[in-house]
C-alpha positions in Angstrom: 37.1 7.7 13.4 40.1 8.4 11.9 43.4 7.8 13.4 45.4 11.0 14.2 48.3 12.5 12.5 50.6 11.5 15.3 49.2 7.7 15.4 49.7 7.6 11.8 53.2 9.1 11.5 54.5 8.3 15.1 56.7 11.1 17.0 57.2 14.3 14.7 60.2 15.3 16.6 63.0 13.9 18.8 62.9 15.0 22.6 65.6 17.3 22.5 63.0 20.2 21.5 60.9 20.4 24.4 59.8 24.0 24.0 58.9 23.2 20.4 56.9 19.9 21.6 54.9 22.0 24.2 53.9 24.9 22.1 53.5 23.2 18.7 53.2 19.6 19.2 49.5 20.0 20.6 48.2 21.5 17.2 49.2 19.0 15.2 46.0 16.9 14.6 44.4 20.8 13.7 47.5 21.2 11.5 46.4 18.1 9.7 42.6 18.6 9.6 43.4 21.9 8.0 45.9 20.5 5.3 43.4 17.9 4.6 40.5 20.1 3.8 42.7 22.1 2.1 44.2 19.7 0.0 41.3 17.1 -0.2 43.8 14.4 -0.2 45.0 12.6 2.8 48.3 11.8 1.2 49.0 15.1 0.5 48.0 16.5 4.0 50.4 14.2 5.2 53.2 15.7 3.1 51.9 19.1 3.7 52.1 18.9 7.3 55.5 17.1 7.2 57.0 20.1 5.5 55.1 22.6 7.7 56.3 21.0 11.3 59.7 21.2 9.8 59.5 24.8 9.3 57.8 25.2 12.2 60.7 23.3 14.0 63.3 25.8 12.2 61.7 28.8 13.2 59.8 28.1 16.7 62.3 30.5 18.5 60.8 33.3 16.9 57.2 32.2 18.2 55.4 35.5 19.9 51.5 34.6 20.8 49.7 31.7 20.4 51.1 28.8 18.4 48.2 27.6 16.7 47.4 30.1 14.4 51.2 30.5 13.8 51.1 26.9 12.7 48.3 26.8 10.9 49.6 29.7 8.7 52.5 27.7 7.9 50.0 24.8 6.8 48.2 27.4 4.7 51.4 28.5 3.1 52.9 25.4 2.6 49.6 24.0 0.3 49.4 27.2 -1.5 53.3 27.0 -1.9 52.8 23.7 -3.6 49.7 24.3 -5.2 51.3 27.2 -7.0 54.1 25.0 -7.9 51.8 22.8 -9.4 50.2 25.1 -11.6 53.2 26.2 -12.7 54.1 22.7 -14.0 51.0 22.3 -15.6 49.6 19.9 -13.4 45.7 20.1 -12.5 45.1 20.4 -8.7 42.8 17.1 -7.0 39.5 18.0 -6.2 38.6 17.6 -2.9 37.4 13.7 -2.2 35.4 12.8 0.6 37.0 10.5 3.0 35.5 7.0 3.5 33.9 7.1 7.0 34.0 3.9 9.3 31.0 2.5 10.9 29.8 4.2 14.0 29.1 2.8 17.1 25.4 3.1 16.7 24.5 -0.6 16.6 22.3 -0.8 13.7 24.0 -0.9 9.9 20.9 1.4 8.9 21.8 4.3 10.9 25.6 3.3 10.2 24.7 3.9 6.6 22.8 6.9 6.8 25.6 8.5 8.7 28.2 7.9 6.5 25.9 9.1 3.8 25.4 12.3 5.8 29.1 12.7 6.2 30.3 12.0 2.9 27.5 14.6 1.5 29.2 16.9 4.0 32.7 16.3 2.8 31.6 16.6 -0.9 29.5 20.1 0.0 32.9 21.4 1.6 35.5 20.2 -0.7 33.2 21.8 -3.3 33.7 25.2 -1.8 36.3 27.6 -3.7 39.7 27.6 -2.0 39.2 30.6 0.0 35.8 30.0 1.3 36.6 26.5 2.3 39.7 27.5 4.2 37.9 30.0 6.3 35.0 27.6 7.3 37.2 24.4 8.2 39.3 26.9 10.6 36.1 28.7 12.2 33.7 25.6 12.3 35.9 22.8 12.5 39.2 24.0 14.4 37.1 26.5 16.4 39.5 29.4 15.5 38.1 32.9 16.1 37.6 35.5 13.5 40.6 37.4 14.4 42.8 34.3 14.3 41.6 33.5 11.0 42.1 37.0 9.8 45.6 36.1 10.7 46.2 33.1 9.3 44.9 33.8 6.0 46.4 37.3 6.2 43.1 39.1 5.2 41.1 41.7 7.2 38.3 40.3 9.7 35.3 42.1 7.4 36.7 39.7 4.4 36.6 36.4 7.1 33.4 37.6 8.0 32.4 37.6 4.3 33.9 34.4 3.5 32.2 32.7 6.0 28.8 34.3 4.9 29.0 33.2 1.6 30.4 29.6 2.3 27.5 28.8 4.9 25.1 30.0 2.2 26.6 27.8 -0.3 26.6 25.2 2.2 23.0 25.7 2.8 22.1 25.5 -0.9 24.2 21.9 -1.1 22.1 19.3 -1.0 22.9 17.5 2.5 
């Protein structure tokens, strides 16, 4: 399995912010997962999460309620700000690239290959979704966020979240997995 963001980057903040560590750091891997799916690139996701964590550290005193939706909204905002900057600069955003999967613990090369091919097909299908559908699907299915939390993160009504999830699932069902 992939190493967690924390394992790859080391400690994100010094020990002098215990409240931040208690509230926000438990959601660091979720922030990376969302950034990776939005950006489609692990290196870009690292940069997005680093910037998001710096913003979260700067403003965590104003946090009210659950930290996970708050942090994931920051990650999303950083991603879209970077995307807008790239578009203004005339750069073409990278398409989502499926992650290379490490061999599993199934014991046989055939089952490892089959699992790897299925994972890559799923990665391609998710990466092929439009951004607004992909972010809702990732937040719901991979991060197990509620509709209400997703609505808060992406700043749309719950009905829009439900509609986006329905469309994303329809497109995923139509994708060759």
